[in-house]
C-alpha positions, 0 to 999 in steps of 0.5 A: 151416153158418156163416150169413155175416153181413149188412151191418147185422149186421157193423156192429152188431157193430162198433158193440157191441165199440165201446161194451163198451170205451168205455161212453162211445162216441158211436154213434149213426147222424152219430156218427164211430163209426158212419161207422167202423163202415159203413167196416169192414163193407162191407170185412168183408162183400166179404171174406165175399161174395169168400170164398163165391166162392172157395167155389164155384169149388171143385166144378164144379157152382157154377163160374164158366165160367173155373174150370168149365174147369179143372176140366174140363180136369183130367180130359181134357175140352176145350169143344167149338168152335163149327162152321159150316154146311154144304150146298148153294145151288140154283137154276134159270133158268140157260144151260146148262153155266154155270160156277158156281165156288169161292169165290163169297159168297151172302147169305141175310138176315142170313148169308153163304154161300161155295160150297166147289165149282165146279158146273156148270149142268145142261141144264134150266138148274137147279144144285146146289152145295156151300156152308158157312157164312161164320160159324160157330154155329147160325145157319146151319142154313137150310131153303129160305132164299132166298138172292142171289149178291153176284156172280152168275156169268156166266148165272145169276141171282143168286137161289137157295135155300140149304139147310145144317145141321150148324152149332153154337155153341160148346158151353155150360156146363149140357153141358159140366157134363153131360159132366163130371159123367158122366166124375166118375161113370162113369168110363172101362171100356176102351170100353164103350157109354158110353164111346164116347159120352164120345169123340163128344162130345169132337168138335167139332159133335158135340151128341148121340150114340148107341151101337150095340155089335155090330150089325153083327157080333162087335167091330163099334160103330156110333155114331149121332150129330146137331149141334143136333138136326140132320143132322151135316156130312160133315165133323163125322162125318169128325173124329168117325170118325178121333178114335174111330179114335184113341181106341178099343180094339182090340177093337173092330176095326171102329167106324162113325160115322155120320149118322141117315137122317131120315125126313120125317113129315107130320102131318094133324089136325083139331082142336075148339077151341072159342073159339080163333081161332087153332088152328094155333100152339098145335097145330104147337108141340106137334106140333113139340116131339114130333118135337125129342124123338125120337131117332134109332132111336125108333119113330113112335107115332101114339097119341103125337101123337094125345097131345101136340096133346090135351094142347095147352090148349083142344083139345076133341077132335081127329082125327089123319089122317096118319100112317096108322099106327105107323111102325117104325125098323126097316129092312133097311139099315143105316141108323137112322132118324130121324123128323122133321117134314114137311108140318103141315096143322092144320084146324078142326073146326066 
């Protein structure tokens, strides 16, 4: 393997050649020959660096973003665009039958949302109106975020609460490279399980896809998608359904793209952590990481939650009160259950 010489090595080689051609030449550090050799060495090292950069662009796993996209485009793969989160704004204390128009801006922290549909306040003063983030990206995903109408509708208080999900950032280089390598190593095979997964992941807003062939009978394929480890928006589900319908083989008579059914699981645990005042933060982080790793359709195992808590540095003992038992993702409906973390209660023992 060729080793790229360093600046000092190149300059020494030039000075050595100079001395060989003219034994009387002065090549000391303050000589003209030394300055000239330094200039030439700088140019040579720059050329070596440029050639090394060119060589890295030849292979997708070492290519820069621009050239990685070119490698992907040759295989019919493009980088996924960011998508905007969508959900609803809700509140209470409004006048019955007050009208909330579409197109009203709502400020939540540093984010802005826009109402996308009309809504009428119920007789008890409560309301719920569809909203969508003004800017695309993960930052639009909000859970029970306090917000304010920029211009409150007549009879509606300015304060409200926003819940929105489905927002995603532009696809990262790592994700794009993973899809490209999968296409290279596992070429399309006429509509097998992995083809459906690849097709789903080509749609903006889809960050994970899980395929269940024959789940509803012969000729059926179910594709469950998520967006940034959260539920996708209806727009993302429809876009994914339309795209797969346009590329699927005719033998797949019934393809259904859907979101998993999120089921929240409350966790209550007592922990013994001698000498540690803050037991809440590290234990809750460990529990949250366990649930973040759970896939749609995966059973919840109580002992795995206990193991996650026990693995926290400083934990000497623990008693898990909730959940009481293992929970199965199987159900009588066609839903694919996705266990998510609900309320967490952590108490210190002793």
